[in-house]
C-alpha positions as a Markdown table, in Angstrom:
| # | Residue | x | y | z |
|---|---|---|---|---|
| 1 | Unk | 2.3 | 9.3 | 24.5 |
| 2 | Unk | 2.7 | 5.7 | 24.1 |
| 3 | Unk | 5.7 | 3.1 | 24.8 |
| 4 | Unk | 6.7 | 3.2 | 21.2 |
| 5 | Unk | 6.8 | 6.9 | 21.1 |
| 6 | Unk | 8.8 | 7.1 | 24.4 |
| 7 | Unk | 11.4 | 4.8 | 23.2 |
| 8 | Unk | 11.9 | 6.2 | 19.7 |
| 9 | Unk | 10.7 | 9.8 | 19.7 |
| 10 | Unk | 8.1 | 8.4 | 16.7 |
| 11 | Unk | 4.5 | 9.1 | 17.0 |
| 12 | Unk | 2.2 | 6.0 | 16.9 |
| 13 | Unk | 0.7 | 5.4 | 13.6 |
| 14 | Unk | -2.4 | 6.1 | 12.4 |
| 15 | Unk | -4.9 | 3.9 | 10.6 |
| 16 | Unk | -5.2 | 5.9 | 7.5 |
| 17 | Unk | -2.8 | 4.5 | 5.6 |
| 18 | Unk | -0.9 | 0.9 | 5.5 |
| 19 | Unk | 2.5 | 2.4 | 4.6 |
| 20 | Unk | 4.2 | 2.9 | 7.8 |
| 21 | Unk | 6.5 | 5.9 | 7.1 |
| 22 | Unk | 3.1 | 8.0 | 6.1 |
| 23 | Unk | 1.3 | 6.3 | 9.2 |
| 24 | Unk | 3.8 | 7.4 | 11.4 |
| 25 | Unk | 3.7 | 11.1 | 10.7 |
| 26 | Unk | 2.0 | 13.2 | 12.7 |
| 27 | Unk | -1.6 | 13.8 | 11.9 |
| 28 | Unk | -1.2 | 17.6 | 10.9 |
| 29 | Unk | 1.7 | 16.6 | 8.5 |
| 30 | Unk | 0.0 | 13.7 | 6.9 |
| 31 | Unk | -3.1 | 15.7 | 5.9 |
| 32 | Unk | -0.5 | 18.2 | 4.4 |
| 33 | Unk | 1.3 | 15.9 | 2.2 |
| 34 | Unk | -1.9 | 13.6 | 1.4 |
| 35 | Unk | -3.1 | 15.8 | -1.6 |
| 36 | Unk | 0.3 | 15.3 | -3.3 |
| 37 | Unk | -0.1 | 11.4 | -3.2 |
| 38 | Unk | -2.0 | 9.5 | -5.9 |
| 39 | Unk | -2.8 | 5.8 | -5.4 |
| 40 | Unk | -1.6 | 3.7 | -8.0 |
| 41 | Unk | -1.9 | 0.0 | -9.0 |
| 42 | Unk | 1.6 | -1.5 | -10.2 |
| 43 | Unk | 1.9 | -4.8 | -12.0 |
| 44 | Unk | 4.6 | -7.2 | -11.4 |
| 45 | Unk | 7.5 | -6.8 | -13.8 |
| 46 | Unk | 6.9 | -3.2 | -14.3 |
| 47 | Unk | 10.4 | -1.0 | -14.2 |
| 48 | Unk | 10.1 | 2.0 | -12.0 |
| 49 | Unk | 13.3 | 3.3 | -12.9 |
| 50 | Unk | 16.7 | 2.2 | -14.7 |
| 51 | Unk | 20.3 | 3.1 | -13.8 |
| 52 | Unk | 21.5 | 6.5 | -15.1 |
| 53 | Unk | 17.8 | 7.5 | -15.9 |
| 54 | Unk | 15.7 | 10.2 | -13.9 |
| 55 | Unk | 13.7 | 9.5 | -10.9 |
| 56 | Unk | 10.3 | 11.0 | -12.2 |
| 57 | Unk | 8.3 | 9.9 | -9.1 |
| 58 | Unk | 8.7 | 7.8 | -5.6 |
| 59 | Unk | 6.6 | 5.3 | -4.4 |
| 60 | Unk | 5.3 | 4.6 | -0.9 |
| 61 | Unk | 4.1 | 1.1 | -1.0 |
| 62 | Unk | 0.8 | -0.2 | 0.5 |
| 63 | Unk | 0.7 | -3.9 | -0.7 |
| 64 | Unk | 3.3 | -3.9 | -3.3 |
| 65 | Unk | 6.6 | -5.4 | -3.0 |
| 66 | Unk | 9.7 | -3.2 | -4.9 |
| 67 | Unk | 13.0 | -4.9 | -6.0 |
| 68 | Unk | 16.1 | -2.6 | -6.1 |
| 69 | Unk | 18.4 | -4.8 | -8.0 |
| 70 | Unk | 22.4 | -4.3 | -9.2 |
| 71 | Unk | 23.4 | -5.6 | -12.4 |
| 72 | Unk | 26.7 | -5.9 | -14.4 |
| 73 | Unk | 27.9 | -5.6 | -17.9 |
| 74 | Unk | 26.5 | -9.2 | -18.9 |
| 75 | Unk | 22.8 | -8.2 | -18.0 |
| 76 | Unk | 22.6 | -10.0 | -14.7 |
| 77 | Unk | 21.4 | -8.7 | -12.1 |
| 78 | Unk | 20.7 | -9.6 | -8.2 |
| 79 | Unk | 18.5 | -8.1 | -5.7 |
| 80 | Unk | 20.3 | -6.0 | -3.1 |
| 81 | Unk | 17.2 | -4.7 | -1.2 |
| 82 | Unk | 13.5 | -4.7 | -1.4 |
| 83 | Unk | 10.8 | -2.1 | -0.3 |
| 84 | Unk | 7.4 | -2.7 | 1.1 |
| 85 | Unk | 4.8 | -1.3 | 3.3 |
| 86 | Unk | 7.8 | -0.2 | 5.7 |
| 87 | Unk | 9.1 | 2.3 | 3.4 |
| 88 | Unk | 9.7 | 4.3 | 0.1 |
| 89 | Unk | 11.2 | 3.7 | -3.1 |
| 90 | Unk | 13.4 | 6.6 | -4.9 |
| 91 | Unk | 15.6 | 7.2 | -1.9 |
| 92 | Unk | 18.3 | 9.3 | -4.3 |
| 93 | Unk | 15.7 | 12.1 | -4.6 |
| 94 | Unk | 15.7 | 12.7 | -0.8 |
| 95 | Unk | 19.5 | 13.4 | -1.1 |
| 96 | Unk | 19.2 | 15.9 | -4.0 |
| 97 | Unk | 19.9 | 13.2 | -6.9 |
| 98 | Unk | 17.5 | 13.1 | -9.6 |
| 99 | Unk | 18.8 | 9.7 | -11.0 |
| 100 | Unk | 18.6 | 6.1 | -9.9 |
| 101 | Unk | 21.8 | 4.0 | -9.7 |
| 102 | Unk | 20.0 | 0.5 | -9.6 |
| 103 | Unk | 16.9 | -1.0 | -11.5 |
| 104 | Unk | 14.0 | -0.6 | -9.4 |
| 105 | Unk | 11.0 | -2.9 | -10.6 |
| 106 | Unk | 7.9 | -4.3 | -9.1 |
| 107 | Unk | 8.3 | -7.8 | -7.7 |
| 108 | Unk | 4.8 | -8.4 | -6.5 |
| 109 | Unk | 1.7 | -6.8 | -7.9 |
| 110 | Unk | -0.3 | -4.3 | -5.4 |
| 111 | Unk | -0.9 | -0.8 | -4.7 |
| 112 | Unk | 1.2 | 2.4 | -3.8 |
| 113 | Unk | 0.9 | 5.8 | -3.1 |
| 114 | Unk | 2.7 | 7.8 | -5.9 |
| 115 | Unk | 4.4 | 11.2 | -5.3 |
| 116 | Unk | 6.4 | 13.3 | -8.1 |
| 117 | Unk | 10.0 | 13.6 | -7.1 |
| 118 | Unk | 9.5 | 17.5 | -7.0 |
| 119 | Unk | 6.9 | 17.2 | -4.7 |
| 120 | Unk | 8.7 | 15.1 | -2.5 |
| 121 | Unk | 11.8 | 17.3 | -2.3 |
| 122 | Unk | 9.3 | 20.1 | -1.4 |
| 123 | Unk | 7.8 | 18.0 | 1.3 |
| 124 | Unk | 10.9 | 17.1 | 3.0 |
| 125 | Unk | 12.0 | 20.4 | 3.1 |
| 126 | Unk | 8.6 | 21.9 | 4.6 |
| 127 | Unk | 7.7 | 18.9 | 7.1 |
| 128 | Unk | 10.6 | 18.4 | 9.6 |
| 129 | Unk | 9.1 | 15.0 | 10.9 |
| 130 | Unk | 8.5 | 13.7 | 7.3 |
| 131 | Unk | 12.3 | 14.5 | 6.6 |
| 132 | Unk | 13.5 | 12.8 | 10.0 |
| 133 | Unk | 11.3 | 9.8 | 9.1 |
| 134 | Unk | 12.9 | 9.3 | 5.8 |
| 135 | Unk | 16.3 | 9.9 | 6.9 |
| 136 | Unk | 15.7 | 7.2 | 9.7 |
| 137 | Unk | 14.3 | 4.9 | 7.1 |
| 138 | Unk | 17.3 | 5.5 | 4.6 |
| 139 | Unk | 19.6 | 4.2 | 7.5 |
| 140 | Unk | 17.7 | 1.0 | 8.0 |
| 141 | Unk | 17.5 | 0.8 | 4.0 |
| 142 | Unk | 21.4 | 0.9 | 4.1 |
| 143 | Unk | 21.5 | -1.6 | 6.7 |
| 144 | Unk | 19.3 | -3.9 | 4.6 |
| 145 | Unk | 21.8 | -3.8 | 1.5 |
| 146 | Unk | 24.8 | -4.2 | 3.5 |
| 147 | Unk | 23.3 | -7.3 | 5.2 |
| 148 | Unk | 22.2 | -8.6 | 1.7 |
| 149 | Unk | 25.6 | -8.3 | 0.5 |
| 150 | Unk | 27.2 | -10.5 | 3.4 |
| 151 | Unk | 24.1 | -13.0 | 2.8 |
| 152 | Unk | 24.6 | -13.4 | -0.7 |
| 153 | Unk | 28.2 | -14.3 | -0.1 |
| 154 | Unk | 28.0 | -16.3 | 2.9 |
| 155 | Unk | 24.6 | -18.1 | 3.3 |
| 156 | Unk | 22.8 | -21.1 | 1.4 |
| 157 | Unk | 20.1 | -20.9 | -1.1 |
| 158 | Unk | 17.9 | -22.4 | 0.9 |
| 159 | Unk | 18.6 | -20.0 | 4.0 |
| 160 | Unk | 18.3 | -17.1 | 1.6 |
| 161 | Unk | 15.0 | -18.1 | 0.2 |
| 162 | Unk | 13.7 | -18.5 | 3.5 |
| 163 | Unk | 14.8 | -15.1 | 4.4 |
| 164 | Unk | 13.3 | -13.6 | 1.4 |
| 165 | Unk | 9.8 | -15.4 | 1.6 |
| 166 | Unk | 9.7 | -13.9 | 5.2 |
| 167 | Unk | 10.5 | -10.4 | 4.1 |
| 168 | Unk | 7.9 | -10.8 | 1.4 |
| 169 | Unk | 5.4 | -11.9 | 4.1 |
| 170 | Unk | 6.0 | -9.1 | 6.1 |
| 171 | Unk | 5.3 | -6.6 | 3.4 |
| 172 | Unk | 2.3 | -8.1 | 2.1 |
| 173 | Unk | 0.5 | -9.4 | 5.7 |
| 174 | Unk | -0.4 | -12.6 | 4.3 |
| 175 | Unk | 1.1 | -16.0 | 3.9 |
| 176 | Unk | -0.1 | -16.5 | 0.0 |
| 177 | Unk | 2.7 | -15.0 | -2.0 |
| 178 | Unk | 2.1 | -14.9 | -6.0 |
| 179 | Unk | 5.6 | -15.7 | -6.7 |
| 180 | Unk | 7.1 | -17.7 | -9.6 |
| 181 | Unk | 10.5 | -20.0 | -9.5 |
| 182 | Unk | 11.7 | -17.2 | -12.5 |
| 183 | Unk | 11.0 | -14.5 | -10.0 |
| 184 | Unk | 12.9 | -16.1 | -7.2 |
| 185 | Unk | 15.8 | -16.8 | -9.2 |
| 186 | Unk | 16.2 | -13.3 | -10.3 |
| 187 | Unk | 15.9 | -11.8 | -7.1 |
| 188 | Unk | 18.4 | -14.6 | -5.4 |
| 189 | Unk | 20.7 | -14.3 | -8.4 |
| 190 | Unk | 20.9 | -18.1 | -8.9 |
| 191 | Unk | 19.8 | -20.6 | -11.4 |
| 192 | Unk | 16.2 | -21.7 | -11.6 |
| 193 | Unk | 17.7 | -25.2 | -10.9 |
| 194 | Unk | 19.0 | -23.9 | -7.5 |
| 195 | Unk | 15.6 | -22.4 | -6.4 |
| 196 | Unk | 13.8 | -25.7 | -7.5 |
| 197 | Unk | 16.2 | -27.5 | -5.2 |
| 198 | Unk | 15.8 | -24.7 | -2.4 |
| 199 | Unk | 12.1 | -24.6 | -2.7 |
| 200 | Unk | 11.8 | -28.5 | -2.8 |
| 201 | Unk | 13.9 | -28.7 | 0.5 |
| 202 | Unk | 11.7 | -26.4 | 2.2 |
| 203 | Unk | 8.3 | -27.9 | 1.0 |
| 204 | Unk | 9.7 | -31.3 | 2.3 |
| 205 | Unk | 10.5 | -29.9 | 5.6 |
| 206 | Unk | 6.8 | -28.9 | 5.6 |
| 207 | Unk | 7.9 | -25.0 | 5.9 |
| 208 | Unk | 6.0 | -24.0 | 2.6 |
| 209 | Unk | 3.6 | -25.4 | 0.0 |
| 210 | Unk | 4.5 | -24.6 | -3.6 |
| 211 | Unk | 2.0 | -24.6 | -6.5 |
| 212 | Unk | 2.7 | -22.7 | -10.1 |
| 213 | Unk | 2.9 | -19.1 | -9.2 |
| 214 | Unk | 2.1 | -19.3 | -5.5 |
| 215 | Unk | 4.1 | -20.0 | -2.6 |
| 216 | Unk | 2.0 | -20.4 | 0.9 |
| 217 | Unk | 4.1 | -20.1 | 4.1 |
| 218 | Unk | 2.8 | -23.3 | 6.4 |
| 219 | Unk | 5.3 | -23.0 | 9.3 |
| 220 | Unk | 6.4 | -19.5 | 10.1 |
| 221 | Unk | 8.4 | -20.5 | 12.9 |
| 222 | Unk | 10.2 | -23.3 | 11.2 |
| 223 | Unk | 10.9 | -20.8 | 8.3 |
| 224 | Unk | 12.5 | -18.4 | 10.7 |
| 225 | Unk | 14.7 | -21.0 | 12.4 |
| 226 | Unk | 15.5 | -22.1 | 9.0 |
| 227 | Unk | 16.5 | -18.8 | 7.9 |
| 228 | Unk | 19.9 | -17.0 | 8.3 |
| 229 | Unk | 20.0 | -14.5 | 11.0 |
| 230 | Unk | 20.3 | -11.5 | 8.3 |
| 231 | Unk | 16.4 | -11.5 | 8.4 |
| 232 | Unk | 16.2 | -10.7 | 12.2 |
| 233 | Unk | 19.1 | -8.4 | 12.0 |
| 234 | Unk | 17.4 | -6.3 | 9.1 |
| 235 | Unk | 13.8 | -6.4 | 10.9 |
| 236 | Unk | 15.1 | -5.4 | 14.3 |
| 237 | Unk | 16.9 | -2.4 | 12.9 |
| 238 | Unk | 13.8 | -1.0 | 11.4 |
| 239 | Unk | 11.9 | -1.7 | 14.5 |
| 240 | Unk | 14.5 | 0.2 | 16.3 |
| 241 | Unk | 14.6 | 3.2 | 13.8 |
| 242 | Unk | 11.0 | 3.5 | 13.3 |
| 243 | Unk | 9.3 | 2.2 | 16.2 |
| 244 | Unk | 6.9 | 0.1 | 14.0 |
| 245 | Unk | 6.9 | -3.6 | 13.7 |
| 246 | Unk | 6.2 | -4.8 | 10.1 |
| 247 | Unk | 4.5 | -8.2 | 9.7 |
């Protein structure tokens, strides 16, 4: 057994999928689950579920980033969590609910494995390790939400933008991020002018390069130093729970 498996009780990942939850499954379970998965392309801006509406399917991202946003009556929304190759969207299905309490939308275009909600319920009942991994992931997801709530209240727009860019980089596995000012504004819950100011500061410090619709991470260590501690807190929690480091 590998050092990761000894430490966490989770088997080392197989190279058959880029999604870490699926890759960490024992091969026998993965092969039984695989026929229920369909690889799909998800375009930026697509809504996967709305508050109060049924959840038809869950998604295991491969190289797409999905945003979970909470909103108010005025139509404003702010991202409270995001989902990438470390996890799965549609967690309410796992706990017996058939409806979403948040707006779930595609943040960055990419591919994912789609599974019908009913199939996920059946698979979680039949396969103990899948059920266990999803519960561990759910704990990490709750940590992400609580830390995001604190971050939105306590930290500057520049720190939050640095954190958000690092998270996207981890999920995509590359330094070139197709992100617009409008996307950053929506995800951070601030005005576009605030995003322009924060991105400009990071660029002047030599941490990123920004051109229309694309952000390049130039100095990751510097970006980590600029980011608030929330980034590392959430990352360490996923590492601890799932035994697989993202990024």
